[in-house]
C-alpha positions in Angstrom: 18.3 13.0 12.7 15.0 12.7 10.7 13.0 15.7 9.6 10.2 15.0 12.0 12.7 14.8 14.9 14.3 18.1 13.8 10.9 19.7 13.8 10.1 18.3 17.2 13.4 19.6 18.6 12.7 23.0 17.2 9.3 23.1 18.8 10.8 21.9 22.0 13.4 24.5 22.0 10.8 27.2 21.6 8.7 25.9 24.4 11.7 25.7 26.8 12.8 29.2 25.8 9.4 30.6 26.8 9.4 28.6 30.1 13.0 29.5 30.9 12.3 33.3 30.8 9.0 33.0 32.7 6.7 33.8 29.8 3.3 32.4 29.1 1.2 32.6 25.9 0.1 36.1 25.2 2.3 37.7 28.0 5.5 38.4 26.1 6.1 42.1 25.7 7.7 42.9 22.3 10.5 45.0 23.9 11.4 42.2 26.3 11.2 39.6 23.6 13.9 41.4 21.7 16.2 41.3 24.7 16.2 37.4 24.9 19.7 36.1 25.0 19.9 33.5 22.2 23.0 31.9 23.6 21.4 31.6 27.1 18.3 30.1 25.7 20.3 27.5 23.6 22.3 26.6 26.7 19.1 26.0 28.8 17.6 23.9 26.1 20.8 21.9 25.5 21.3 21.2 29.2 17.7 20.1 29.6 17.8 17.8 26.6 21.1 16.3 27.8 19.6 15.7 31.2 16.3 14.3 29.7 17.0 12.8 26.3 14.1 10.4 26.6 11.7 13.3 25.9 12.7 13.3 22.2 11.7 9.7 21.9 8.4 10.5 23.6 7.8 13.3 21.2 8.7 11.1 18.2 6.4 8.4 19.4 3.5 10.8 19.7 4.3 12.3 16.2 4.4 8.8 14.6 1.0 7.9 16.2 -0.5 11.2 14.9 0.9 10.6 11.4 -0.3 7.0 11.4 -3.8 8.0 12.4 -3.9 10.7 9.7 -2.7 8.1 7.1 -5.4 5.6 8.3 -8.1 8.3 8.0 -7.0 9.1 4.5 -7.0 5.4 3.5 -10.5 4.9 4.8 -11.7 7.9 2.9 -10.0 6.7 -0.3 -11.5 3.3 0.0 -15.0 4.7 0.6 -14.7 7.1 -2.3 -13.2 4.6 -4.8 -14.9 1.3 -3.9 -15.8 0.3 -7.4 -12.4 1.1 -8.8 -10.7 -0.8 -6.0 -13.0 -3.9 -5.7 -14.8 -4.1 -9.0 -12.7 -2.8 -11.8 -13.4 -4.8 -15.0 -9.7 -4.8 -16.0 -8.5 -6.7 -12.8 -8.0 -10.4 -12.8 -10.0 -12.5 -10.4 -8.8 -15.6 -8.5 -11.0 -17.7 -6.2 -14.8 -17.3 -6.2 -15.8 -14.5 -8.7 -19.0 -14.1 -6.7 -17.4 -14.4 -3.3 -18.8 -12.5 -0.3 -15.3 -11.5 1.0 -12.8 -9.7 -1.2 -9.1 -9.3 -0.9 -7.4 -6.8 -3.3 -3.7 -7.4 -4.0 -1.3 -4.9 -5.6 1.5 -7.1 -7.1 4.4 -7.1 -9.4 5.4 -10.3 -11.3 9.1 -9.7 -10.4 8.4 -9.1 -6.7 10.1 -11.8 -4.6 7.7 -11.3 -1.7 4.8 -11.6 -4.1 6.1 -15.0 -5.2 6.3 -16.1 -1.6 2.8 -14.8 -0.9 1.4 -16.8 -3.9 1.0 -19.9 -1.7 -0.9 -17.9 0.8 -3.4 -16.8 -1.8 -3.8 -20.3 -3.1 -4.3 -21.7 0.4 -6.7 -18.9 1.4 -8.9 -19.4 -1.7 -9.1 -23.1 -1.0 -9.9 -22.7 2.6 -12.5 -19.9 2.1 -14.9 -20.8 -0.7 -16.5 -17.4 -0.3 -13.2 -15.6 -1.0 -12.7 -13.4 -4.0 -9.1 -12.3 -4.8 -8.8 -9.2 -7.0 -5.4 -8.8 -8.6 -4.2 -5.3 -9.4 -1.5 -5.1 -12.0 1.1 -2.8 -10.3 4.4 -3.1 -12.3 6.9 -1.1 -10.3 10.1 -3.1 -10.7 11.4 -2.0 -14.1 10.8 -2.4 -17.8 10.6 -6.3 -17.7 7.8 -6.0 -15.1 5.9 -3.5 -17.3 6.2 -5.8 -20.3 5.1 -8.9 -18.4 2.1 -7.1 -17.0 1.1 -5.8 -20.5 1.0 -9.5 -21.7 -0.9 -10.5 -18.5 -3.4 -7.7 -18.9 -4.0 -8.5 -22.6 -4.4 -12.2 -21.8 -6.9 -11.4 -19.0 -8.9 -9.3 -21.5 -9.0 -12.2 -24.0 -9.1 -15.3 -21.8 -10.3 -14.3 -18.3 -11.3 -17.8 -17.5 -7.7 -19.0 -17.8 -6.1 -16.0 -16.1 -5.8 -17.6 -12.7 -3.7 -20.4 -14.2 -1.7 -17.9 -16.2 -1.1 -15.8 -13.0 0.0 -18.8 -11.0 2.5 -20.0 -13.6 4.0 -16.6 -14.3 4.3 -15.5 -10.7 5.4 -18.9 -9.5 8.0 -19.4 -12.3 11.8 -19.3 -12.0 13.8 -16.3 -13.2 12.8 -12.8 -14.0 9.4 -12.3 -15.7 9.3 -10.4 -18.9 7.5 -10.4 -22.2 9.0 -13.6 -23.5 8.2 -15.7 -20.4 4.7 -14.2 -20.1 4.0 -14.9 -23.8 5.3 -18.4 -23.6 2.8 -19.2 -20.8 0.0 -17.4 -22.6 0.5 -19.4 -25.8 0.8 -22.7 -23.9 -2.6 -21.9 -22.4 -4.2 -21.5 -25.8 -3.9 -17.8 -26.6 -3.8 -16.8 -30.3 -0.5 -15.0 -30.6 -1.7 -12.6 -33.3 -4.8 -11.6 -31.3 -2.7 -11.4 -28.1 -0.1 -9.1 -29.6 -2.8 -6.9 -31.1 -4.5 -6.6 -27.7 -1.1 -5.7 -26.1 -1.3 -2.5 -28.2 -4.6 -1.5 -26.6 -4.1 2.0 -25.0 -6.5 1.0 -22.2 -3.9 -1.3 -20.7 -1.5 1.5 -19.8 -4.4 3.7 -18.8 -5.5 1.1 -16.4 -2.0 0.8 -15.0 -2.1 4.6 -14.4 -5.4 4.2 -12.5 -3.8 1.6 -10.3 -0.7 3.8 -9.6 -3.1 6.6 -8.6 -5.0 4.4 -6.2 -1.8 3.1 -4.7 -0.6 6.7 -4.2 -3.8 7.6 -2.4 -3.6 4.5 -0.2 0.1 5.2 0.6 1.1 1.9 -1.1 4.7 2.0 -2.3 5.6 -1.6 -2.4 4.3 -5.1 -3.2 2.5 -7.1 -2.1 0.0 -4.8 -0.5 -3.6 -5.7 0.2 -6.9 -4.0 0.7 -9.4 -6.0 2.9 -12.5 -4.2 3.9 -11.3 -0.8 5.2 -7.9 -2.1 6.0 -4.7 -1.7 4.0 -2.1 -4.3 4.7 1.5 -3.8 3.6 3.9 -6.6 2.8 3.8 -10.4 2.7 2.8 -10.9 6.4 1.6 -14.4 5.9 -1.6 -16.4 5.7 -2.4 -16.1 9.4 -2.5 -12.3 9.3 -4.6 -12.3 6.2 -7.0 -14.8 7.8 -7.4 -12.5 10.7 -8.3 -9.7 8.3 -10.7 -12.0 6.5 -12.4 -12.9 9.8 -12.7 -9.2 10.7 -14.2 -8.3 7.3 -16.6 -11.2 7.6 -17.7 -10.1 11.1 -18.2 -6.5 10.0 -20.0 -7.5 6.8 -23.0 -9.0 8.7 -25.9 -9.9 6.4 -24.5 -7.8 3.5 -24.1 -9.8 0.3 -20.5 -8.7 -0.3 -17.8 -6.8 1.6 
């Protein structure tokens, strides 16, 4: 049984205990309260739950809805308070129209299988929506190889931002596990100077920027990849192009005459 269900059952037991002995809020006398027969109360609660087990499911559904609403409220507050860091951080890569009206922010890892599948969605969406701006947040969470691949990617983006979309497509769309060697091979093939690139990889700002992304992900309740921020919505998982298109349409509708959203 989950923690939330245990808490719900405890609360339910207390409620039934009060009802069973004919008490209402504020009417329990201390002397009488001490005389409650614990075994009798437990039996009443047990018998009721056995006869009405569906009430636990109803309570869990209500609790889940309340927790979801609390999470949603926290996400909206985080987005409003960190708009520039989420949508306009200078260290993030950009795919699509850099000046696009609609922005999708993707948290991704180069070794995430679902991110690899979602790559085609991003490519199709940017082709179909000329006003779409895709912001790519480096979110290496799948081990040391991912960390090293993202260090190369971040260094490459800082040196050659105009070629970053091509680099990103090749590394994320490649076979096998991404790491420093595979990322470096693609970077050099795209014209990067190895000496300058390796020097930039030592830049402390790269790991500092990763830390900023981890912090944002934590505030947005993002624990896996890919995850997206579109307008005030947070979308978890590779749910497909159609779902993202719906979110784009909603963002466009809410944007109105605003230049960007």
